[in-house]
N, C-alpha and C positions, 0 to 999 in steps of 0.2 A: 373272612378269618374272626376269628376269637378276639373279645375285648383284653386288649391289654395296653399297657404304656404307649404314650407315642414313639420314644426311644426304642421300643420294645415291638414295636410295630413296623416300623423304620424296615429295622432288622430282616422282620421278619417277612417282609416284603422285599426286600432280595433274595428271598433264599427262595419266593416261589419264582423268581423270575430267572434267579439259577438253573433252576428243576425246569422250566420254561427250555432254556437253553441247553439244557443238556440234555432231553427228548428229541430238541432241535435236530440236535448233534447224533445222536444215539438211533431216533426210530420217526425218522423223517414222515413214515406213513404216519401211526397215529399224531403226529401232530399235528397232521394235514386233517385228518378226520377229524381231531376234537375241534378241529375249525371250525366242524357244523354243529356243536352245540353251545347251550349258551354262556354269554362271554365271563358271566361269574362264578361258573360251575369251572372252567378250566383250567385255574392254578390248582384247585385241587386235582382235579383229571392227571395233570401235569406231574404232580408232587408224587403221584400212585405211581406214575409209568417209572419216574426217575429209579423210583426207590425199585422197580421190577429191575430195571434197569443193572443196578448196583447189586443185586443178590445176584444177577442171571450172569454179572463177569466175573463175580468170586476167583471162578476155578479158571481164568485167564491171569488172573491178577498176584495169584500165590503162586510157589515153585512148591509145593505141597501142602497134603490133606490136614493138616493139624493147624496150618495160619489159616486156611479155609474154614476149618470149624469153629477158630477163633473168631473170625471175620464173620461170622451167618449166628454166633452166639450173642455177639455184641446188635445184631441187629435185632434180635429175638428179646434180650433183654431191656432194649431202646425201646419196641414198641409195648410192652408187659411192664413199662416204667420201673426197671431194674435195673439200668446203666448206670454203668458207673466212669466218670468224667465227663467234663461238658458237652453234651448232646444236642445242649440249645446251636451249639457250636456248626454244627454240621448241616449247612445248606438243605439236605436230603432227609436229614432226619428232623431237621424242626420243621421243616416245611409239613413232612408225613404229619408228625404226633399232632400238630393243628389241624392238619386234616381229619384225621381218628377223628379229633375231638368234636370239630366242627359240623359236622359231616354226620357223627354215630357212626361208626364204619367198625363193624364187627373185628375184633382184634385177632379173634383166632383163628381167619378166612387168613389173616396174612402170616401168623407165624405157620398155620399149617402148611404156605407155600417156601416158608425157610426151608420146613424141614425136608420138604420135596424135593429144595436143589441141593441137599447134603449127597444124595447120587451122585451132582456133578464131580464133586471133591474123587473119584475113584475110580476105577479101570474096569469096576465089574459089570461086565454083561447087563442088558436086560433083557429076564429070562424070557416074558411071553409077552403075547401081542394084548394081553389083557394088564399085566404089569405096565405097559407102555402106555394103553390107554387112560389106564389112572394118572399116572405121571403127568400125563397134558390135561387129564381136568383139574390136576392140584395146581399146577405150574400156568393153563391157561384159562381155563374156565372160571377159576376163582378168582383171578382178577378183572373179570365182563363182570362178574356179579357187583364186586365192588364198584365197578365203574357205574351199575346203573342203578345202586344204592345214593350215591351222590347226584349223579340226572335227574333221579326223579325224587329223592328227597325222602323215598320209604326206606323202612328196613327190610320189609320183603316184598320186591320187587316184581318179583314171577319171573319165570322162562328160567329157571335153575335148569331143566332138561336142553331150552334151548343153549343156554348158555354153555352146557356140557358140550355138546355136540359140537357148535363154535370153537372149542377151547382144542378138541381133538382135528380137526380139519385145517385151521392155523397150524396147529402143530405139525401139521405132514406135511405142510407148505416149508416152513421151516426146516425140518431135514429135508424133503430133497434141494431147500438151498443151500445145505450144512455141506452136501457133497463137495459140490463145486467149490466150497472154501477150506473145510479143514479134514475131507475122507475119514471123521472118525465114526465107528461103527457103536462106542458106544452107547448109542440112542437107537440101535436098530435091535429089535425084539428076536431073540437066539432062534424062537421057532420057528420067525419069519424066514431067517437067512438059511436054518436047517431045511424047510420046507422048500427052497431052491439050489440045496447042495452045494451053500455057500460058505463062507467061515470068511469072521473080521479080516483075516487077511488076503481076501478078494478083494474086501473094499478099499483096503490099505494102498493095496497096487495100484488103485485106480484107472483101472481096466474096462471099459464098458460091454462085457461079456453080454452073449445071450439070457444067462443066469439071472445078472444083475439086471438084464432089461424087464425081464419078466417080473423081479421082483419089484422094480420100480411103477409095475403098471400093478402089482397088487396094492401099493402104500394110494395109487391116484385110486383106486376103487374105495378102499375104507377111505379116504378123505371126502367121495364123492357118497359116499352112504351117508356120514355126518352131513356134509351139507345136505343133503338132502330132507335130512332129519329135522334141518334146523329150521326148512321153509317152511315141513308142515305143522312145526311146532313156532312161527313165525308170529301167530296170533295169542300167546302167552307172555311175548314180550308187551311191557308199556312202550307207545310210542315216544315219551321222552328217553325212555333209552336206548335207544336205534341208534347213536353214533357210539355207543359200545361195540354195536357189533358192526360197522360200517367196513371194518379191515375182512369182514370176511367176503364182502364183493368182490376183495380180490384173487378168491381162491379158484374158481374155475377161468377165468382166463391165466391165470397161472398154471394151474394143471395142465391147459391145452397148451403153453409153452412147454413145459415141461416135457411133454409125447412129442413133439414136434418131430419130423423124420428127417434122421443125421445129426440129431444133436448129440454132444456128446456130454452127457450129468456131471462129470468130472472135472471139467475144464471148460465150459460155459456159462457163463452166471445164471440163475436162475432168476432175472428180474426184469419185468416189463417196463418198457420206459419210463419214463416219471412225468410226462404230460401225459400216457397213457392211464396212468393208475391216478390220477388226480380225475380225468374223469371218469372214470368207474366211481371211483367215490362221488363224484357230484351226480353223476345220473344214478344213483341208489339213493342218494341223501333229499333228492327232489322226488324222486318217485317211493319215499317212506317204504322202502322191498329192500329186499336181503336177495 
């Protein structure tokens, strides 16, 4: 944390504690993955993830797009130093701004992520696989690069291509998991649905037809292509940045669970047992390999 008066430092420390608790409750796998990072780095890593949770949850917290737009704009203004009101009293915003300053993070990556999440506020379909992969890169790959900057202390830690592939692979897993939670077709590309003669209403119906199974197989194939590309580019990742990629060790085991014979993608949660997720990440961290 930066040099500030003792009273303000105490308040800021509490904000960081809040961020860790927020992440532990909202994304326990990430919280566990960061336990493999140096202790001094963790508060900043949790501050970034807490911010990402806040942005990703905007749609769930508003009843109309305009309210979401205003909330996202508040975050953008806060990051750019133009927010009105007492930003310092918001624990996640205060910790994030301190992290940006202390770790010299590129603000444009964070504001680009906010802009990408404006799509979440509307019911417009994702048109193409290309658009969808671009969305995944902005919302998942960008944050990995930010985490890598924190972990390495370098403004250009390398691994940009690896982060892009990791982001898409993780996003596919998120999409597959969302089928059992929301049944929302919003993030499924229209051309992918059309390839299998499906419509959004077919996803909303929640019946695992043959066409849907074939579409899910395509999604798993996309995830594996990006996972293979990530592994091929693993040498470009700074060793110190590996904790930022640890969650990708869960991708292949989760894909295998997804394709288990007889599994209903709309009713059965796509989640490995907690002990197994912990063990997989521990093994990956010990091997320094993804």
